[in-house]
Every structure is written in structure tokens, then in C-alpha cells.
C-alpha positions in Angstrom: -27.2 11.1 -22.3 -24.3 9.1 -21.3 -21.5 10.9 -19.4 -18.5 10.7 -16.8 -19.2 13.1 -14.0 -17.7 13.8 -10.4 -20.5 12.6 -8.1 -21.5 14.7 -5.1 -23.3 13.9 -2.1 -26.7 13.6 -3.8 -25.6 10.3 -5.3 -24.5 8.8 -2.0 -27.6 6.5 -1.9 -27.0 5.3 -5.4 -23.3 4.8 -4.6 -23.9 2.7 -1.7 -26.7 0.7 -3.4 -24.2 -0.2 -6.1 -21.5 -0.9 -3.8 -23.7 -3.4 -1.7 -25.0 -5.1 -4.7 -21.6 -5.5 -6.4 -19.7 -6.6 -3.2 -22.5 -8.6 -1.7 -22.9 -7.1 1.6 -25.6 -5.3 3.7 -25.0 -2.5 5.9 -27.1 -1.2 8.8 -28.3 2.3 9.1 -25.3 3.1 11.2 -22.9 1.5 9.4 -24.3 3.3 6.0 -23.8 6.7 7.9 -20.3 5.7 8.8 -19.4 4.7 5.1 -20.7 8.1 3.8 -18.5 9.7 6.7 -15.7 7.7 5.0 -16.5 8.9 1.7 -16.3 12.7 2.5 -12.9 13.0 1.1 -13.1 10.6 -1.8 -13.5 11.8 -5.5 -16.2 9.4 -6.9 -16.3 9.2 -10.6 -19.6 7.9 -12.3 -20.7 6.8 -15.6 -24.5 8.1 -15.8 -26.9 6.7 -18.3 -29.8 8.9 -18.7 -29.0 10.3 -15.2 -28.8 6.7 -13.7 -25.5 5.5 -12.2 -24.2 2.6 -14.3 -20.6 2.2 -13.1 -18.1 4.2 -10.6 -14.6 4.5 -9.5 -13.5 6.0 -6.0 -10.2 7.7 -5.6 -8.9 8.5 -1.9 -6.3 11.1 -1.6 -3.5 9.4 0.5 0.2 9.6 1.1 2.7 6.7 1.0 6.3 6.0 2.0 8.3 5.3 -0.8 11.9 4.5 -0.3 11.8 7.0 2.8 9.9 9.6 0.8 6.5 10.6 1.3 4.7 10.9 -2.0 1.1 11.6 -2.9 -0.9 8.6 -3.8 -4.3 8.0 -5.3 -6.1 4.9 -3.9 -8.5 3.3 -6.0 -11.4 1.8 -4.5 -15.0 0.4 -4.9 -14.8 0.1 -8.7 -18.1 -1.5 -9.7 -20.8 -1.6 -12.2 -24.2 -2.8 -12.5 -24.4 -6.2 -14.5 -26.6 -4.8 -17.2 -24.0 -2.2 -18.0 -20.7 -4.3 -17.7 -18.4 -5.0 -20.7 -18.9 -1.9 -22.7 -15.5 0.0 -21.5 -17.1 2.3 -18.9 -14.8 1.2 -16.0 -11.9 1.5 -18.5 -12.9 5.1 -19.4 -13.6 5.9 -15.6 -9.9 4.7 -14.6 -8.5 6.7 -17.4 -10.4 9.9 -16.3 -9.3 9.1 -12.7 -5.8 8.8 -13.5 -5.8 11.9 -15.5 -7.1 13.7 -12.5 -4.7 12.1 -10.1 -1.9 13.6 -12.4 -3.1 17.0 -12.1 -3.3 16.8 -8.2 0.4 15.4 -8.1 -0.7 11.8 -7.1 2.1 10.4 -8.9 1.4 6.6 -7.9 -1.9 4.8 -7.4 -2.6 1.7 -5.3 -5.6 -0.6 -5.6 -6.6 -4.2 -4.2 -7.6 -6.1 -7.3 -10.6 -8.3 -8.0 -8.7 -9.6 -10.9 -5.1 -9.1 -11.4 -5.0 -9.6 -15.3 -7.9 -6.9 -15.5 -5.8 -4.1 -13.8 -2.8 -5.1 -15.5 -4.1 -4.1 -18.9 -4.5 -0.6 -17.3 -0.7 -0.5 -15.9 -1.1 -1.7 -12.4 1.2 -4.5 -11.1 1.4 -6.6 -8.0 4.1 -4.7 -5.7 2.8 -5.9 -2.3 2.4 -9.6 -0.7 1.3 -10.3 2.7 2.1 -13.2 5.1 -1.1 -14.5 6.9 0.0 -16.3 9.9 -2.0 -18.5 12.3 0.4 -19.0 15.4 -0.5 -21.4 18.3 -0.2 -19.7 21.3 1.8 -22.5 22.9 4.6 -21.9 20.3 5.3 -18.6 22.1 7.8 -18.4 24.9 6.4 -18.2 28.4 8.8 -15.2 29.2 10.1 -12.8 26.9 12.2 -10.8 29.2 11.0 -7.6 27.9 11.7 -4.5 30.1 8.8 -2.6 30.6 4.9 -3.3 30.7 1.9 -3.3 28.5 -1.3 -1.4 29.2 -4.5 -1.1 27.6 -5.4 2.2 25.9 -8.6 4.1 25.3 -9.5 5.2 21.9 -9.1 8.9 21.7 -6.9 11.6 20.2 -4.1 11.3 22.7 -3.8 7.6 22.0 -4.0 8.1 18.2 -1.1 10.5 18.4 0.9 7.8 20.5 0.0 5.2 18.2 0.9 7.0 15.2 4.3 8.1 16.4 4.9 4.4 16.8 3.6 3.6 13.5 5.4 6.2 11.7 8.8 4.9 13.0 7.9 1.5 11.9 6.2 2.0 8.8 8.9 4.3 7.4 11.6 1.3 7.4 9.3 -0.1 4.7 8.3 0.9 1.2 4.6 1.3 0.6 2.8 1.9 3.8 0.4 5.0 4.3 1.2 8.0 6.0 -1.8 7.7 8.2 -3.7 10.8 9.3 -6.4 11.3 12.1 -9.2 10.6 9.7 -7.6 7.3 8.5 -7.1 6.3 12.3 -10.5 7.1 13.4 -12.4 5.5 10.4 -10.1 2.8 9.1 -7.9 1.4 12.0 -9.8 1.9 15.3 -13.2 0.1 15.8 -15.4 0.3 19.0 -15.2 -3.4 19.3 -11.5 -3.7 19.2 -8.9 -3.2 21.9 -5.6 -1.2 22.0 -2.7 -2.5 24.0 0.5 -0.1 24.3 3.9 -1.6 25.1 6.0 0.7 27.4 9.6 0.6 28.3 10.2 0.7 32.0 11.1 4.5 31.6 7.3 4.9 30.2 8.5 5.4 26.6 6.0 3.8 24.2 7.6 1.2 22.0 4.7 -0.8 20.6 1.2 -1.4 19.9 -1.4 -3.9 19.0 -5.1 -3.2 17.7 -7.0 -6.7 18.3 -9.8 -8.6 19.4 -10.4 -12.1 20.9 -13.2 -14.3 19.8 -14.0 -18.0 19.5 -10.6 -18.9 21.2 -8.7 -16.6 18.5 -6.4 -13.9 19.1 -6.8 -11.5 16.1 -4.3 -8.9 15.5 -5.8 -6.2 13.4 -2.6 -3.7 13.3 0.6 -4.0 15.1 3.6 -1.8 14.8 6.9 -1.6 17.3 9.8 0.8 17.3 12.2 -1.6 19.1 12.7 -5.2 19.4 12.0 -4.6 23.3 8.7 -3.4 22.1 8.1 -6.5 20.0 8.9 -8.8 22.9 6.6 -7.1 25.2 3.7 -7.4 22.8 4.5 -10.9 22.2 4.4 -11.5 26.1 1.1 -9.9 26.2 -0.1 -12.0 23.5 1.2 -15.2 25.2 -0.6 -14.2 28.5 -4.0 -14.7 26.9 -3.3 -18.6 26.7 -6.2 -19.1 28.8 -8.6 -17.3 26.3 -7.2 -18.3 23.0 -5.7 -21.1 21.2 -3.9 -19.2 18.2 -2.8 -15.8 17.1 -3.9 -14.7 13.8 -1.9 -11.9 12.3 -0.8 -10.5 8.8 3.1 -9.7 8.8 5.6 -8.3 6.3 7.1 -11.3 4.3 10.6 -10.4 5.9 9.4 -10.3 9.5 11.8 -12.2 11.8 9.2 -13.7 14.1 10.1 -17.3 12.9 13.5 -16.7 14.4 12.2 -15.7 17.9 9.3 -18.0 18.8 10.2 -21.6 20.0 8.3 -23.5 17.3 8.4 -21.8 13.8 6.6 -24.5 12.2 3.0 -22.7 12.1 0.6 -22.1 9.4 1.7 -19.4 7.0 0.2 -18.3 3.7 2.1 -15.8 1.5 -0.1 -14.3 -1.3 0.1 -11.2 -3.7 -1.8 -8.6 -2.0 -1.9 -4.8 -3.4 -1.1 -3.5 -7.0 0.5 -0.1 -7.8 0.8 2.1 -10.8 3.0 4.9 -11.6 0.8 7.6 -12.6 3.3 10.2 -13.8 6.5 8.5 -14.8 8.6 11.7 -15.3 7.3 13.4 -11.9 8.0 10.0 -10.1 11.6 9.5 -11.5 12.2 13.1 -10.4 11.1 12.9 -6.9 12.5 9.4 -6.4 15.3 9.1 -3.6 18.1 7.3 -5.5 21.0 5.6 -3.9 24.2 7.6 -4.2 27.0 6.0 -6.4 30.8 6.9 -6.2 30.9 6.0 -9.9 27.9 7.0 -12.0 27.5 7.1 -15.6 24.7 8.6 -17.6 22.1 6.3 -19.1 18.4 6.2 -20.1 15.2 4.4 -19.2 12.7 3.7 -21.7 9.2 3.6 -20.3 6.1 2.1 -22.4 2.9 2.8 -21.1 -0.1 1.6 -23.5 -3.0 3.0 -21.2 -1.3 6.3 -20.5 0.9 7.0 -23.5 1.9 10.2 -22.3 4.1 8.3 -19.9 5.9 6.5 -22.8 9.2 7.9 -23.6 13.0 8.0 -23.1 14.0 9.4 -19.7 17.8 10.2 -19.3 19.2 10.1 -15.9 22.4 12.0 -15.1 24.1 13.3 -12.0 23.8 16.8 -11.1 26.6 19.0 -9.7 25.3 18.4 -6.2 25.1 14.6 -6.4 21.4 15.0 -7.2 19.9 12.9 -9.8 18.7 15.0 -12.9 16.0 13.6 -15.4 15.5 14.7 -18.9 12.9 13.3 -21.2 14.9 13.2 -24.7 13.5 12.4 -28.0 15.7 9.2 -28.5 18.3 7.2 -26.6 21.1 8.0 -29.1 24.1 5.9 -28.1 23.1 5.8 -24.3 23.0 2.5 -22.6 19.4 2.0 -22.2 16.9 -0.1 -19.8 13.6 -0.8 -21.6 10.7 -1.6 -19.4 6.8 -1.3 -19.2 4.9 1.0 -16.7 4.1 -2.2 -14.8 7.7 -3.5 -14.1 8.7 0.3 -13.2 6.4 0.1 -10.3 7.9 -3.3 -9.2 11.4 -2.0 -9.7 11.3 1.3 -8.1 9.3 0.3 -5.2 11.8 -2.4 -4.4 9.2 -5.4 -4.8 11.7 -7.0 -7.5 15.1 -6.2 -8.5 16.2 -5.0 -12.0 18.4 -8.4 -12.4 15.7 -10.6 -11.5 13.0 -9.1 -14.0 15.9 -9.4 -16.6 16.4 -13.0 -16.2 12.6 -13.5 -16.5 12.7 -11.5 -19.7 10.4 -8.9 -18.2 12.9 -6.2 -18.5 15.4 -5.6 -21.7 18.4 -3.6 -22.2 22.1 -3.1 -22.1 23.6 -5.1 -19.2 25.7 -2.0 -18.1 22.6 0.1 -17.9 20.6 -2.8 -15.9 23.6 -2.9 -13.5 23.5 0.8 -13.0 19.8 0.7 -12.3 20.4 -2.2 -10.0 22.9 0.1 -8.0 20.7 3.3 -7.8 17.6 1.6 -6.4 17.8 1.3 -2.7 17.1 -2.1 -1.3 14.0 -2.2 0.7 11.0 -4.4 1.4 7.6 -3.5 0.6 4.6 -3.8 3.2 1.2 -2.7 3.0 -0.8 -3.3 6.3 -3.9 -1.4 5.2 -6.8 -2.0 2.9 -9.4 0.1 1.2 
């Protein structure tokens, strides 16, 4: 008998075996135990053939900052199938089932890290995050940054996590896309017993920045970094420079709009900007209703026509009108009538509303269609922001 099922802990061994085979790694017993602990809050959908696991999809319940609002997000991870069961549409059906349950849970957006961008585009995901991988010679940093305060290494405990999370929250909320991290995420995904924590304090002892890092083979590798003030950033840069007797380079992933090149003495260092995570709108109507639109003095009613081949329930015409209290009102209507209308697919919807691409830019590329008046209105009501995703799953 073939069926899609939610897998419980009795399948953990089979799940781990498939993951290790598909992603070509081997884990120690200690690492397997840690992975199983991480999976404790996952929903794992499996395709069973005669009670044997053939394919699987994990969904992690997460939350993300979207234009300043926290939205529920379903993180898709560890998508895999045994070679003998591939190319039969099993993963496609697992993804559809996963998306349907995300919708019922109010997870109105989904992220994933693709093994193949074209593969996931077929199912409605689209690139919405880039990352800038930098390799900076330590000698390129100033010897003195004139930061006011000090940096102190911290211990991996609940008090430190609370302090790091406060700094991270202030930093991350300035972008669109980062996770709203919880204790479980900090303990199992960010902090590692082999990494160090350094916290930057103002001279009044207010924490203003942190880095999670290690130093090995003359490389200072930054695993996670955040700062709430420019002073905190300068203190961290000073701290990294002070490792010049231990390391030749700093390796760090940064937001693509990070201004570090304007701060360091020699900005011509190795940088590589690459597409990173993909996003998908799970519930178009709910997403449009929850989205924090930019207020306009002169607003006119218009419509967005969404096309979603994989989840046709999202396909439709959504009328946007201004409520009496300057709040956007969203109504799904039978047809566009004479309304100025923008037409887009579900992929471009994610790119536009997360701020990764602007409506006019996609219109020029013929990835967006409609009345120029409506496209201009959409351009105005989408806040200007930068996408950034410093995590991985």
C-alpha cells in the first residue's frame, strides 16, 4: 500500500538514514541524537511504499520578519527520496500536502534552500534572498576604530542567549526575511560548543553587538553577527582586527547592502554575491490581508490578479481599497471589471512583497503585466527594504 503519512518518532531511524544517504554525510551517535532533538518540532511528511520510507519532506514551524511584521512561516527542509523511487512525482505530492497543512496552520509564507532553483520554481517558490560571502584580509581593517566601550567573550547559557537575542532582534527587524528566533533555535542552530561568543558593550555596559565565531587555520570565521549601533559594529571590527597574530583573513556572510566597504581601509577584497534562499506565498489572500502597506496620501482602488498553477486556490483577482481608518481592505472578487490591474504569478508576488525586486523592475523584464497606473500604485504601497536571511535549514 502506498500512502502519504505524517511520520512520528518511530520513523526517526529511517528518516536519518535517508538524509545521510541523500545529502552524503555521516553522523556520529552524538550528532544523530542532536539531529533527532532538532526534529522534535518538525512535521515530517513521508511517502510510504509497503510501509517502507521512499521520500520525505520536513516542515519547520518558524516566524519571520516581513516588512516589520512577524508572520508565521513554514520552513521546508531535508527534501529527499531514495534513488529507486525518484521521478515518480512523490516529492511533488509531498510538497502539495505540506503546503496545504501550512495554510491550515496560518503559515502564510514558506522558505527553502534549493538544491535546484528550476525544480522549486515549478511549485511556486522563487529566489528572494541573496548573500554576500566575503573574505577580508585582516590587514585591510583599521588598526584603531575608536569605538567607545569594550568587547568581552560570553558563555553559552540562557542569560547570554537572552542578551544576544535582544541585539539580534533589533538588528534583524531592520530587514525583511530574517527569522524571529526562539530559544530552541539559538541552542540548536546558532550556538555550537566549538564556537566562541564575543559581545560588544558601550562603556556604560549596554550590549550593542555580538559575533559567534571560530579561528582555525589562520581564518577567523564569523558564524553569526549582529549589532544595534554603529559603535557596536566598530567595537566588533576592532575585536576582529586584534586577532591579526592568529588569522590572515576574516570570512563572513553579510547583507548585500552592508556598508562595510565604506568603513575599511582597503575595500577591494574577495566578495561573492549569490542567490540563496527561496520563498513562496502559501496563502495569497491571508498574506495580502496581513501585509503592512505603506500609507499614501492619494490612493485609488486597484486589483492584483494572481496566478498559481501549483496551488490554484490562490489564483484569483484581489481588490485593494483603502479602509475608513487608512487600513488596506482586501477583497477577492469574481473579475477585475474596469479596475486598473496588475497581473503576476505567485513567484513574482513573493519577490515584490518581500522587497527583493520592485514592481517597475519586473515590469521592464516582462515578468509583470498590467496597467502602468496600477503598477505605479503597487510600487508606492510596497515599503522599500532589503531582504536578508542569515540562517540556514
